[in-house]
C-alpha positions as CSV (number, residue, x, y, z in Angstrom):
1,X,71.0,117.4,-99.6
2,X,72.6,116.6,-102.9
3,X,72.2,119.0,-105.8
4,X,68.7,118.8,-107.3
5,X,67.9,119.2,-110.9
6,X,64.4,120.6,-111.7
7,X,62.8,119.8,-115.0
8,X,59.6,121.4,-116.3
9,X,57.6,119.1,-118.5
10,X,54.2,117.8,-119.6
11,X,52.8,114.8,-117.7
12,X,50.8,112.2,-119.5
13,X,47.6,110.9,-118.2
14,X,47.7,107.4,-116.6
15,X,45.0,104.8,-115.9
16,X,45.6,103.4,-112.4
17,X,44.3,100.4,-110.4
18,X,44.3,102.3,-107.2
19,X,43.3,102.5,-103.5
20,X,42.4,106.0,-102.3
21,X,41.8,107.6,-98.9
22,X,41.9,110.8,-97.0
23,X,43.9,112.0,-93.9
24,X,43.3,115.0,-91.8
25,X,47.0,115.8,-91.3
26,X,49.8,115.4,-93.9
27,X,51.9,113.9,-91.1
28,X,49.7,110.8,-91.4
29,X,50.6,110.1,-95.0
30,X,53.9,108.2,-94.2
31,X,52.1,105.6,-92.1
32,X,49.2,105.3,-94.6
33,X,50.8,105.0,-98.0
34,X,53.0,102.0,-97.5
35,X,50.3,99.8,-96.0
36,X,47.9,100.9,-98.8
37,X,50.4,99.9,-101.5
38,X,50.8,96.5,-99.7
39,X,47.1,96.0,-99.6
40,X,46.7,96.9,-103.3
41,X,49.5,94.7,-104.4
42,X,48.4,91.7,-102.4
43,X,44.8,92.1,-103.7
44,X,46.0,92.4,-107.3
45,X,48.2,89.3,-106.9
46,X,45.3,87.3,-105.4
47,X,43.1,88.4,-108.4
48,X,45.8,87.2,-110.8
49,X,46.7,90.7,-112.0
50,X,50.4,91.3,-112.6
51,X,51.2,94.9,-111.4
52,X,52.8,97.1,-114.0
53,X,55.4,99.7,-113.2
54,X,56.2,102.4,-112.3
55,X,53.8,102.6,-109.4
56,X,52.4,106.0,-108.5
57,X,51.1,107.9,-105.4
58,X,49.2,111.1,-105.8
59,X,48.2,113.7,-103.2
60,X,45.7,116.6,-103.3
61,X,45.4,118.8,-100.2
62,X,43.0,121.4,-99.0
63,X,42.2,123.1,-95.7
64,X,40.4,120.0,-94.4
65,X,43.1,117.4,-95.2
66,X,44.7,115.5,-98.0
67,X,43.1,113.1,-100.4
68,X,45.6,110.5,-101.6
69,X,45.8,107.5,-104.0
70,X,48.3,104.8,-104.6
71,X,48.3,102.7,-107.8
72,X,49.8,100.9,-110.6
73,X,49.3,101.5,-114.3
74,X,46.7,99.3,-115.9
75,X,44.8,98.8,-119.2
76,X,41.9,97.2,-117.4
77,X,38.5,98.8,-116.9
78,X,38.0,97.3,-113.4
79,X,39.9,95.1,-110.9
80,X,38.4,92.6,-108.5
81,X,40.2,93.9,-105.4
82,X,38.3,94.9,-102.3
83,X,38.7,98.7,-101.8
84,X,40.4,99.2,-105.2
85,X,39.1,101.0,-108.3
86,X,40.3,101.8,-111.8
87,X,40.6,105.6,-112.4
88,X,42.3,107.9,-114.8
89,X,44.9,110.4,-113.4
90,X,44.6,113.2,-116.0
91,X,47.5,114.5,-117.9
92,X,49.0,117.9,-117.0
93,X,50.2,120.5,-119.4
94,X,53.1,121.7,-117.2
95,X,54.7,120.3,-114.1
96,X,58.0,121.0,-112.3
97,X,59.7,117.7,-111.4
98,X,62.7,116.6,-109.5
99,X,64.3,113.2,-108.7
100,X,64.5,112.1,-105.0
101,X,67.2,109.5,-104.3
102,X,66.9,107.6,-101.1
103,X,64.4,106.4,-98.6
104,X,61.0,107.8,-97.9
105,X,62.4,109.1,-94.6
106,X,63.9,112.1,-96.3
107,X,61.4,112.7,-99.1
108,X,59.8,115.5,-97.3
109,X,63.0,117.6,-97.6
110,X,62.9,117.1,-101.4
111,X,59.2,118.0,-101.5
112,X,60.0,121.2,-99.6
113,X,62.9,122.0,-102.0
114,X,60.5,121.5,-105.0
115,X,57.9,123.8,-103.4
116,X,60.6,126.5,-102.9
117,X,61.7,126.1,-106.5
118,X,58.1,126.5,-107.8
119,X,57.7,129.6,-105.7
120,X,61.0,131.0,-106.9
121,X,59.9,130.7,-110.6
122,X,56.7,132.6,-110.0
123,X,54.5,129.6,-110.9
124,X,51.5,128.4,-108.9
125,X,51.2,124.8,-107.7
126,X,47.8,123.2,-108.2
127,X,46.0,119.9,-108.4
128,X,47.2,116.5,-107.4
129,X,51.0,116.2,-107.1
130,X,52.6,112.8,-107.8
131,X,55.3,110.5,-106.8
132,X,56.5,108.1,-109.5
133,X,58.5,105.2,-108.0
134,X,61.1,104.6,-110.7
135,X,63.4,102.2,-108.7
136,X,62.2,100.5,-105.5
137,X,64.5,97.7,-104.5
138,X,62.7,96.2,-101.5
139,X,66.0,95.2,-99.8
140,X,67.5,98.7,-99.9
141,X,65.3,101.7,-99.2
142,X,68.3,104.0,-99.6
143,X,68.6,103.0,-103.3
144,X,65.0,104.1,-104.2
145,X,64.6,106.6,-107.0
146,X,61.4,108.6,-107.0
147,X,60.3,111.4,-109.3
148,X,58.3,114.1,-107.6
149,X,55.9,115.9,-109.9
150,X,54.1,119.2,-109.1
151,X,51.6,120.5,-111.6
152,X,52.0,124.3,-112.1
153,X,50.4,127.2,-113.9
């Protein structure tokens, strides 16, 4: 894995047009997130809403599974898309972040490295973590740039 640079920073709140769900096992997320984004983007397009960037996925796990959401920033109060809602992802006073470069096939390794970094600093991870998709060329998954954001205390 290339050298990773960790940055601690405040995360702003963001209003999202989003689709949410829940999986029992974190291993189900990979097969769930992509189709959820596709469904949301198709619905927004059909409703005449131009998606804004960067898109975001968030995850909040507990002993029974993981609640997730995928969305795009919006200034709207509602969207006419089946299964979608507008909701605010709250700001966070402090998060440890890192950039993942490459396809989603290896993002788990970067998440693991981030978790190790958080533990090493003595901080405690909490709340929904985020993936912010900074660059997503659809014709080259290896060129994706994703910021992983883990709120900490």
